[in-house]
ZARO-805206 format. One record per residue: residue in one letter; x, y, z of N, C-alpha, C in turn. Coordinates in steps of 0.1 Angstrom, whole numbers, plus 5000, padded with zeros to 4 digits. Atoms other than C-alpha are relative to their C-alpha. Layout:
AXYZXYZXYZ/...
//
This chain:
M501449965002099950482036500050154996/N500149875005099050792017499450105010/D500449904990098351112037498750074995/L501249945005095051182018498849935004/L501350064998091451122026499050064991/Y501049955009088751152000498649995007/V501349994993085351252015498950044991/N501249975007082051231997499050045010/G500849944989079951462019498549994997/G501549995001076251512025499349895006/N500750114994075551192043499950015015/P500149994986074251202079500849895007/L499350114992076451012104499049945010/N500950074991074450752122500649875005/G499550134994075450472146500850025013/N499350004987077750392175501549994998/I498650015000081450452180500550005015/T499450014987083750412210501250095001/V498849924998086250662224500749935012/R499250054989089050532247500750115008/G499449914991091450702270500450144994/A499849865005092051082267501550014996/K498749975005095051172246500850095010/N499349904991095851462270500349955014/F499650064987096051222299500949884999/V499350135001097350892287501550014999/S498549995001100751012276500750055013/K499549964987101251182310500149895010/A500050124991100250872329501249904996/M498850085004102850682308501350055005/V498849944995105550922318500149985015/A500050024985104450892355500649875004/S499550144997105450522353501550005003/L498649994997109050632354500350035015/L499849964986108650752390499949875009/G500250124991107750402403501149905000/E498950104999110050132415499549864996/T500650125005107649862403499250034988/P500749975012105749812371498650065002/S501349945000102549992362499249944988/T500950045011099549902341498950114998/L501049905004097450152322499049944991/R501050065008094150052308499150104993/N500849915008091650202283500950094991/V499049935008094650312261499650004985/P500350005014093850432226501249974991/Q499050035010095750332195500250134992/I499749875007097050682185501550025000/R498649985002100350812174500750055012/D499449954988101051002206500449885010/V499750124992100950662225501249934994/T498850075006103450512200501250085003/V498849924998105750812204500549995014/V499650014986105750802242500549865003/S499550144998106150422242501549994995/G498750005006109250472220501050075009/L499149924991110650742243500349935013/L499850084988110150522273501049894998/E499150115004111950242256501450054998/L498749945001114850472248500650025013/H499549984986115150532285500049875008/G499950134993115150162294498849945005/V501250054995111550112302499549894991/T500650115008110049782291498550034998/V501449965003106749852273499349884993/D500750115007104349562265498550055000/G501449965002100849622252499149904993/D501050085007097649462240499050114994/D500749895007096149702214498549975001/K501450035000092849522213499350025013/A500549984987092349522250500250145005/G499849864996093749872253500850015013/T499250004988096349792280501550024997/L498649985001099949892285500649965014/D499350034988102349732310501450074999/L498949915001105249962318501049965012/D499150044990108349832337501250095000/P498949914999110850102348501249965008/S499050064991113249872366501450044996/N498649985006116249962343500050134993/V500049875007115950332335501550044997/I498749955005118850472315499950134994/A500049875007119850802300499949974985/A500150015014119150862263500750124993/H499449895007120951072237499050094994/V500949905005119351392226499749974986/A500350025014119651302189499049894999/D501050115001117750972195498650055005/I501349954996115051152215499450094990/D500549915011114751422188499549924988/A500450085012114551162160498749935003/H501250074997111850972178498850095003/A501149924995109751252193499450094989/G500549915011109551462161499550145006/S500549884995107351762169499350005013/S500750014987105951622201500850085011/R499449924988106551832233500149915012/I500050094988106251532256501349985007/P498750024993110051502263500250095012/I499849914989109851802285499549955014/L500650054988107751612310500849885005/F499250114996110351332312501150065011/C498949944993112751582330499949975015/G500150024985111451562366500249865004/P499850144997111151182367501549964998/L498750045003114551142351501050065010/L499149934990116251392375499949925013/H500150084988114951182403500649864999/R499450145002115950842388501450004997/L498650015006119250932371500850125004/G499249884997120251282383500250094988/E499849925012120151412348498949974989/A500950025011117951452317500450084988/N499749935012118351562281498750014992/I501249985009115651712258500550084988/P499749925012115851842223499250134999/D500849895003114452162209498649954997/L501450065000110652112211499150084990/G500949955010107952162185498650005006/G501450004996104152132186499150064989/C500949955010101052232167500050154999/A499949855002101052582152498750075003/I501349944996098052712172500350125009/G499749894991099852962194501349985008/D498850014992102753032217499949915012/R500050094988103452752241501449985004/P498650004996106852832255500349905011/I499650094990108752592277500650075012/N499349934989110052862300499349975013/Y500750044988107352772326500749875005/H499550134996108752422326501450015006/L498649984996112452522329500150085013/D500049924988111752782355499649925012/I500450094989109852532376501149905004/L498950094997112652282374501250065007/R499049934993115152542384499750035014/Q500549974987113052632414500249875009/F499850124993113352262425501449975003/G498650024998117052292423500849944988/A499450065012117752152388500950114993/V499149925007120652302368499749984985/V500450015014119652382332501050074991/E498949955009122252422305499549984985/K500350015014121652492268501349954993/R498950075007123852262247499649994985/S500250025014124152192210498949904998/G501150105003120952032198498949985010/G501050024990119052062230500450065013/I499849954986119052122268500449885009/H499650104990120851932295499650055014/L500449974986119451922331500749915009/S499450094990121151792362499550045013/A500449984986120351752399501249965008/P498950034991123551772420499649935013/K500550064988121451672450498549984998/R501550025000117851572458499350134997/L500849885002115351812444499250045012/Q500649954988113752032470498650064997/G501349945002110052132474500150154999/T499949865002109252482465498650064999/K501349935002106452742461500050064986/V500149955014105352822425498650064998/H501249945005102753062412500050014985/L500249995015101553032376499250134997/P500849895004100453362360498849964992/Y501250055008098153152338500049855004/P500150144996096852802347500349914989/S499550085011098952622322499949855004/V500150144998098152252319501449935000/G498750065001101652152309500950035012/A499249964988103352352337499549935012/T500650084989100952192362500549865000/E499550145002101851852349501449995004/Q498650004997105551932351500250005015/L499849984986105252042387499649875008/L500550124993103251732398501049894998/L499150115003105651492381501450025007/T498749974993108651662398499950015015/A500249984986107251742432499849885008/V500450114992106051402443501249935006/L498850064994109651272449501050105005/S499149904995111151602459499950015016/E500050004985112051662496499250125005/G500849894994109551862516498750034993/L501349965005106352052507500250094988/T500149925012105552192473498650064999/E501349945001102752442468500050074986/L500249935013101452552434498750075000/S501249925001099052842431499750044986/G500349975014097252932399500149874992/A499850135007097252562389498849974990/A501150065009095252402360499349895008/I500750114993092552172373499149934991/E500750085010091352012341499849855005/P500250144996089851662345501249914997/E498950085002092951522329501150025010/I499149984989095051682356499649925012/M500550074988092851532383500249854998/D499850145002093151192367501549975002/L498650024998096951232367500350005015/I499950004986096751322404499549875006/A500550134995094751002410501049894997/V499050105003097450802393501250015010/L498949984991100150962414499749965015/Q500450044986098150912446500049845001/K499950145000097850542437501449955001/M498650044999101650532434500650035013/G499549974986102050662470500250145003/S499849854998102051042466498950055009/I500949934991100351282490499750144994/I500349885008098551552470498650055004/S501349944997095751792480499750114990/V500449895009093752032458499050085007/D500949904994092152342472499150064990/T501049945009089152522458500550134993/D499449885006091352822449501149984990/R499050045009093452642424501449995006/T498850034993096152562449500249855002/I499650144998097852222448501249995009/R498950024990100052102477500449854999/I499450135001102351802474501049985011/E499050044990104151642503500949894994/G499150105006107251472489500249885008/V499750134994107851112496501349944995/D498750065004110950892494500049914989/K500150095012109750642469498549984996/L501450035006106750542447500049864994/H500250135006105450222434499250014987/G500849995012103650132402498550015003/Y501449984999099950182395499249914991/N500950075009096950002379498850104998/H500949895001094650262364499249994986/W500849995012091750292339499950154996/A499949865005092250612318498650064998/M501249935003089450862317499850014985/G500349995014087650882283500450144994/D499549885007088651142257498850094998/R501149915001086151432262500150094987/I499849925012087651612232499549934988/E500450085011087151332208498449985001/A501550014998083551282222499350124995/A500649885005082751642215500150024985/S499849995014084251622181498949924992/W501050085007081851342171498650065002/A501349934998078951532187499850114990/S500149895009079751832165499849944986/A500250065013079951602135498649954997/A501450045001076551462142499150124997/L500849885002075151822143500250054986/V499749945013076851932111499349924989/T500650085011075651632091498649965002/G501450034997072151612106499949855004/G500050144997073051272121499649975014/D500350064987072651062152501149915005/V498850084997075750932169500149985015/T499850044986076150742202501549985002/V498550014997079650782217500249925013/N499750094988080550492240501350055006/G498849954993083050602266499950155004/A500249864997081750962268499450015014/S500549984986081151092304499450135002/Q500749884997078651352314500850105009/S499449914990080651482344501150084994/E498849925005083651592323499550084988/M500549935012081451732295498950105002/M501249924997078851942313500050134993/T499949875006080052272299499749994985/F500350025014080052132263498549974998/L501450045002076651972268499050115001/N500949884999075052302279500150074986/T499949925012076452472248499449924988/F500650085010075452182225498550025000/R501549984999071852222237499650144996/K500349865004071952602233500050014985/V499949995014072952552197498849944993/G501250065006069952332191500249854999/G499850145000071451982194499349935012/E500650074989069951712215501049895004/F499250114995071651452237499349925011/E500650094991070751162259501249935007/V498950064993073051042287499649875006/H500250134994073350682296501249975009/D498950034990075650502321501450004994/W498750025006078450432296500150074987/D500049935012077650652267499150125000/I500949895002076050972254499650004985/R500549995014073850992223499850144996/F500149865005074151312203499250004986/W500750005013071751402174499550144997/H500649885005070351682153498549974999/P501450034999066651702161499150054988/G500749945010065751882129499750155003/G500249864998064852242124501350084999/E498949915001067152542126500949995012/L499149994989070352552147500050155004/K500049874994070752862169501450065001/S498749934998073553122169500250025015/I499749984986075353172202501250105001/V498849934996077953382219500849915009/L499250104993080853172232501450055003/E498649974997084153222250500749885005/T499350114994086752962256500750045013/D499349974987088452932290500649875005/V499550124993090352702312498949935008/H501150084993088352432331499750085013/P501250075006085552452341499350074989/G500549935011085052682312499949914987/F500150085013084452582275501449994995/M498650025003087652422266500450044985/T499649965013089652552236499949894989/D500050125009089852202220498549974995/W501450025004085952202218499650104989/Q500549885008085852532199500049974985/Q499950015014087052432165498949914993/P501150085006084652142158498650075001/L501349934998081752352172499850114990/V500049895010082652642149499449964987/V500650055013081852422119498549995001/A501550014998078352352134499450145000/L500649865000077852732139499950064986/T500249955014078352792102498649964995/Q501350045004074952612099498950055009/A501049944991073252812126499450134995/T500649885005070853092119500450125008/G499649884993072153442127501550015001/L498649974997075453572140500449945013/S499450054988077553372164501350075002/I498849944996080453522182500849915009/V499250094992083353312195501350085003/H498849934995086153472216500949895006/E499050104996089253242219501050075010/T499149944990091153322251501249925004/V498950094995093553032254501249994990/Y499050005010095453002221499850114989/E500249885008096053312200499849984985/N500150035014096253152166499149894996/R500850125001093552892169498950024988/F501049995011091353042141500549994986/G499450015013093752982113499249904991/F500850105008091552682103498850054993/T501349955006088652902093500250054986/D499849975015090353002060499449904991/A500550115009089452662046498550005001/L501550004999085852692059499450104992/N500549895009085453022041500149964986/Q499850055014086752862009498949904997/M501050105002084052592014498650075000/G501349935000081252862016499650065013/A500349944987081252962053500350154999/H499849854999081153332062500550035014/I499449984987083553382091501050114999/Q499149885000085253712099500850005013/L499250004988088153742124500450145004/Y499749874995088954032146501149995011/R498949994990091854142168499450045014/E500649964988089454282194499549885008/C500650104991088254082224498550024999/L501549995001084554022215499449915011/G500550074988083753902250500450065012/G499649944988084053972286501049935009/S499150084992086353702298501450064999/P498649955001089953792307500849934989/C499350065012092253732277501550035001/R498649994998095953672277500750084989/F499349945011096653832244499250104992/G500949905007093954092236500750124995/Q499249875004096554372233501249964991/R498850045008098954172211499849984986/N500349995015097354212177499849864994/F500350135006096253852172498549994997/K501550015004092953772154499549885008/H500550114991091353572182498550015004/S501550004999087653662179499449974986/A500650045013085353522152498550035000/V501449985002081953632139499649914989/I500450105009080153352121498650034996/S501449975006077153432098499549874994/G500550125005074853152090498550004998/P499250125005073552932078500550024986/T499449995013075752892048500349854995/P499750145005075752562027501549994997/L498650025002079252412026500249924987/Q499650075013080852291993501349935001/A498850085000083552031987501250094996/A498849925002087152161986501249915002/D498750064997090752061986500650065012/I499749944987091852102022501349955005/E498750044993095252092040499850015015/V500150004986095151992076501050095007/P499049914993096752272098500549955013/D499650054987096852102132499049895004/L500950124996095151812151498550045001/R501549964998091851982162499550074988/G500449945012091652202132499849904988/G500150105010092251902110498749925001/F501250074998089351712125498850094997/S501149905004087152022121499950014985/H500150005015088052032084499349874995/L500650125004087051672082498550005002/I501549984997083651752098499450084989/A500649915010083152032073499949924987/A500150085012083951792044498949905001/L501150094998081451542058498650074998/G501249935002078751812058499850074987/A500049935013079651952024499449924989/K500450075012078151871991501249984990/G498950035009080551701967501149925006/R498850084996083951521970501150095004/S498949924995086551681992501349915001/T498750074998090251591994500650075012/V499449954987091751632029501449955000/R498550045000095551632029500650025014/G499349994987097851582059499349935011/I500950064989095451352078500849925010/S499250074990098351182096500050085013/L500149924988098051482120498849955009/I501250054993094551352129500349875008/D499750134993096051012138500650025013/R499449974987097851182167499049985011/G500949994989094651212187498749934998/Y501350065002091751022171500349864995/E499750155002091950642173499149954989/N500750075011091050462141498850084994/F501149915004089050762129499349964987/Q500550045013088650632094499049895002/E500950124998087150302106498750055007/K501249944993084750502129499150074990/L500849945010083650712100499249914991/V500750105008082850412079498949935008/A501050064992080950262108498850085002/L501149904999078850572109499350034987/G500649985012078050552073500650114991/A499349905008080450812059500649934988/D499450055013081650772023501450064999/V498649965000085450802027500949894995/E499050105004088550642013501450075001/R498649954998092250682020500650004986/G499449985013094250811990501349924999/
//
């Protein structure tokens, strides 16, 4: 299949689409199945490339993976876990960083783990040092070898105390997946508490773990001797839901997102309303629409949960190009997340980037010379262009811009979008978009 999508923009998106399980949760729940002594079943699983990658990695490690794509179910049997070669892991994982999360479960099951050098989207520095430091604190021995890293556990891993200087989602996931079978008590302060983290904790609790979460971002895990499988319905993808909401706003459309949940999207919903969008919450879906009239400029800062999440920022920035006045967006999570705005400027937007912190929230990299604040002047009509997808969320944002632009755009590299947006082309067609794969 060609990696191009041709978009004839200018048509409002109208209709209903469905989002299934959250990309940022489902892959971690799949890894958690390694910890159980009996099979697990995960439901509401999307058909996205990340699921395919993790399924393959699990199979490399001896896990039997059976699925029903239509029903969105995965059955995971870890009865015969084996070690895998670094070269095989590397070939299958590609740029995915998920192999690092296999380490804790594999150390418990096999006493060793191998991971290749890891990649990821080019949106900012996401070092694995947090992960390796955490594993060392549990008692793992970490060795750099040709082509990757070898980890071993000469004896049972021991509970420990960890403080994160920044509430890293990945590091929190690493600790949870390692601590549940470690001996004794583990305490993590400065933890990430995103809804996807809480859903992972729910899965681990179903498996037999003892985990408590305090109001001060401290997570305590009492290690147990063994875990069993789980049966779990994955939370809906709040990032994808917000992306379709922004698309409705940019195109002047009316989109109902089945599977969207108000409780996990409250911060986004408040901002959506401030910009001038309207929404209506039902039991199993949220309807988003542009009510007509002018959109309003806003001042916005991204932050860890319960703040405005960084993955919501890029799609919304496209909508802010159509708002009246000056909008200011301060990105505090990923330092290079505004690279996608170059293409928007080529399409007629007026976005200026600054190294200064244009906001009051604490920023990890305000003194490190990164352009992490944006001033957006609007409204500016968007024109069709030839666009190259830079990363997953930026790519979908470019797609939204192409849908709102006049003329025929060519979007290249859309396989990146397949990583996190299930059947997005079919959904576009269902909403009335004029698109075709190249």
